[in-house]
N, C-alpha and C positions, 0 to 999 in steps of 0.2 A: 383383301385386308395386309395379309403379311406382307405383300409387297409394298404397302405403303409404309407399314411399321419398319421395315428394311431402309425406306428412303430418309423415315425420320432419322434413324440410329446414323445414316450415311451423315446426313447433315450435321448431326451431335459430334459425331467423330472426326471429320474434316473439315466441315464447312462448303466453302465454295474457293477451290484451291486456284491460285492465279494460273499456275501452268494448263488447267483446263479450260476451255472456251466454254463461257456460260452463254445459255440462248438468251437470257434477258437482255444482255450487252447487244447480241446479234437484233434482237427486236427491236431494240434503242436505236440502232443504227439504220435499221429498215424503217421505221416511223420517220425518223429525220429526212432520210431520202424521198421517202413518199407524200410527206408534207410538202415538201419543194416542187414534185411533179405536180402535185394536184393545184395547186396556188397558181402554177402556170398555167394548166387548162383549164380552171375555172376564174381565172384573171383575177384571183386576190391578194391585193398587194402585201407585203408586210412592213410598209413604213407608217409612219404616226406616233402616237404616244404608246408604246409598246413595252414600257418599264413593268417587269413583273410585279404582281402586287399578290397580296395575300391569295393562297391558294384556297380555292372555296372548298375543297374536300379535306383537307390535312392541316393548313395552318392560318385560318385567320377567317374573317368576317366576311370575305367573298364580296365586300362592297367594292366597285370601282370609281374613285372619282376624278378619274381623269375623262379625256374625252372619251365619247362612245361612237363608234361608226354610223354615219348616216343611215337614217332609215330608208329603205328601198330594195335594188338588186342585189346589191353586196351584201346583206347578211344573208339572204337566200342562198346566194352562191356560196357563201362559207360553210353555211350550214350542210349544203348539199356535199360539199367537198369534204368536210368532217365525217359525215355518215358512210362515204366511200372509204373514207381512209379508217374506219372504225370497222368496217365489213373485212375490206383486204387485211387487216394487222392481226382481227382476233380470229378470221376464218383461217387465213394463210398459217397463222402459228398451229391451230388445232388441226389444220388439214397436212402441214408438213410433218408434223408429229406422228399423226395416223400412218403416213407414207412410208416414215423411217420404220415405223413399229413392223409394217407389212414386208418392207424389203428385209428386215433384220429375221424374219420369221420365215421367211425362204430360206436362210442359211442355216437357221435354228431357231427351234421354240426356246431353247434357253436364251440366246441372245437376245431374243426380243424380250423377253422376262426381264435380262440385267439392265436392258436400255430403258424400259420401261421405270424400273425402279430409280437408275441414275437420272432420268427427265422429270422425274417427281421429285428428288432430293434438290434440284436447282431451282425450284419453285417455292421452297421450304427457307427460311433464314432464322432460325432458331438461336443460331450459335453465332452469327454474324451478330444479329440484334444483340444478344447476351454481350458480346466482345464490345460491342461499340459501349454499350449503357457501362460496362464495368472499366472500361478504358478510362472515361470521364471520372468514375468513383474514384480509382486509384489516384488518378492526378490530382483530385481534391483532396484528398487524405494524406497526400505527398507534401500538401500545401503548394503544388503548381498550378494558381488558377489560371495564368494564361495558357497552358495546356490544355486544361479542362475547356476554356474558352472554346479554344482551336477545334478541339475534338467533339465538343458541342455542334459547332458549327459545320461539322460534316453531315449530320444527321439531321440538322432542321434548317428551313430557309430564312429565320429570322436573324437578323444582325447580334452577333455573340460577343464583339470584340472589346464592350467594357460592362458585360453584365456581373452583377455582383455574383458571390458564389450562390447564394438561395435560388436566383434566377435562373443558374447554370445549372443548378438540379432539376429545377421546374422543366426545362427544356429537354433536360434527359429523360425523366420520368414521363412527360408527355409524348414524347416520340416511341420510347420503349413501349407504352400504353396501347396507343394508338396502332400501332404496328402490330400489334397480337393478331389482330384481325387481319389487317393486309399480307403479313410476312408469315403468317403459321396456320390458324384456325381457317382462312378461307380457302387458301392451296390445300389443307389437309381434308377440308369438305369436299370440294372438285374432285380430289383424287380419287376418294373413297367411290364416289358417284360413276367417274368417267376414266379413272385413270390418269397417265399422263398426258393425253389429247386436252382433256377439259381443264386440268391444273394448268396446262402450259397457255389455253385460250385465257382461263382467267388471270394469269400474269401479264398476257399480251394486254388487257384491259386495263389493269392496274400499271403499267408502265406507261399506257397512252394517256392515263388520268393525270400522271405524274408529270407527262411533258408537255401536254397539251389541255388540259382539265382547269385553266387558269381563267378568272374571270377579268381580264385587261383588254384593251380594243385589238391586240394580236389574236385571242383564243375565245374571246366571249362567246361568237358564233361558232369558229373552225371547231373549238373543243367541246361543244355544247353535246354532243351525241356521245362523245367517249366518257365525259363527266356524267352524265346521267345513266349509261351503261353501267359504269362503275358502282354507282349508288345502287342501282337494281342486284348486283350480282352479290354485292357485300351486305344485304339490306339482312338475309336469315343469318349469315356466317357473323355478323354482328351480333344479332340477338342471341345467340347462342353462346359467344364469346362473353357477353354480359353475365349468364347464367354460370359459366365456367369460370369467371374472376369471381362471383358469388362463392361459388364452392372451393375456389383456391384459396381464399381468404380463410374459410371455416378451417380448413386443409391445416393451414399455416398458423393458425392462431390470432387471426388478426380479425376485423370486424366485419364478420359478414353482413351483418344488420346494417352496418352504416355503409358498406358496397350497395347493397341492394337500395336502401332509401336514396341514396346521392343517384343513382342511376335513374330510378322513378322521377327523382324530382330536379337535377340538372342536367341530364344526356340531350334533352331537346334543344337545350340553351346554345349547344354548339353548332356552329354554321354546318357541317356535315348530319345528316341523318343518320349515319352509322358512327363514325370517330366519337361522337362524345359519350357514346355508351362504355368502351372499356376505360376510357380516361376518366368518366365519374365515378366508374366502380371501383378502381385503383386509388383515387381520391379519397372516397368513402370508405376504402379497407384499410387505409394507413394513417387517415385523421389528418390529413393536409389538403389544402387548397390550391388547385390547379387553375390557368388563367390567367388575365391581367395583361397589362402593357407590353405591348411586342413592337420592334421598329422593325420593318421591312424595307429596305433600299431607301432608307433616310425618311420613310415615311410610317408613322404611328398608326398602331393598330389597337383596338382593345378587345381582348378575349373573354367572353363572360367566365365569370367564376364557377366552379365544380368543387363541392365540396366545402368544407369548414376547416378554418386555420388553427385546429385543435395542435397542432405541433408544428416549431419552423421547420422549414425545408432544409434536407442536411443528407450528405451523402448517403448514411443508410438507407434511403428512402429509395435510391436508386438499386440499390441490391434489394430491397424487399420488392421492387416491382419486378426484377427479372426474375426471383422465385414465385411470383404469381404467374410470371410467362410459362417456366417451366412446367409448375403444376396445372397450369389452364392445358396445355399443351398435351399433357399425359392424361388428363381427363378427356380431352377431344379423342383420343385414340382408343381409351377404354370404350367412352361411349360409341365410338363407330365400330368396336369389336361386338359389343354386345347388341349393336341393332343389326348387324350382319349377321350374327349369330340367330337371331330372333329372325330374320328374312330367311336364311336357311330351313330352320325350324317349319316354317310356314308351307315352304315348298314342299 
């Protein structure tokens, strides 16, 4: 647990410096190359109506109103190619980390410890997530709506070029809330269980989902395995996050009751089985309503509402969401420490 604490502290202090190679970028490049290779091997074309639409697990209803691939052998080939992609990327990412730690241990056990800490820190993004949200908040508070729209466009896939201020706030709050699971709690959860190898395997799965987990013609079948596996890995961390958000709301003297009630009532309305939990919790804690009309690549999509519009969305809600992010993260570390101490006591 001490190594996980130190990794979390490194992320808080320095985040992801550009001068350091980031494993997730390497994983992303590997995914792109493997996809091209597998499409050739399995004779899976990339043409057709492949305009990216709402991502099933993050930013939309998951409905695809475009042309679907014809039934027959092509969908099967795509699914098998996608399964191999998943195995290669997730297994390879975890396996490479195991190998690196083993090589480091041959040099020095302390080098292996330091490498494990650094690799875990690269799977966590508390600082980056908070900085992204605060950048949007500061732009809004300075009256620079255009800058806020641009910054929001960097963290969400919806069209932000003409959003009014409340909708920019909604985009920021939804993104920060959703990523409490993907960028913080889930990586911490898997790092506590299996150190850097398991945390990196999770991060590889999450990266796969962000790149191929779309319900459009290009990825409907090819990304099926990656999207499903990401749902599986996030299932328990998302529910832990829901409880942590409620607890964080209580610590911050927000509406813990509202967070709990909204999770129970509205989380299932989200197209993802996991992302709706932190979003609904934040909406209930802050007394705001999330969801609504979004535009993706010129197409309108409606996300089911979560929460009640007791307050109009404003920049302060971004700051409050970031505070929930920090407190939830701290509570996760505290919970992990308690469970680790209890496990040692049993042994």
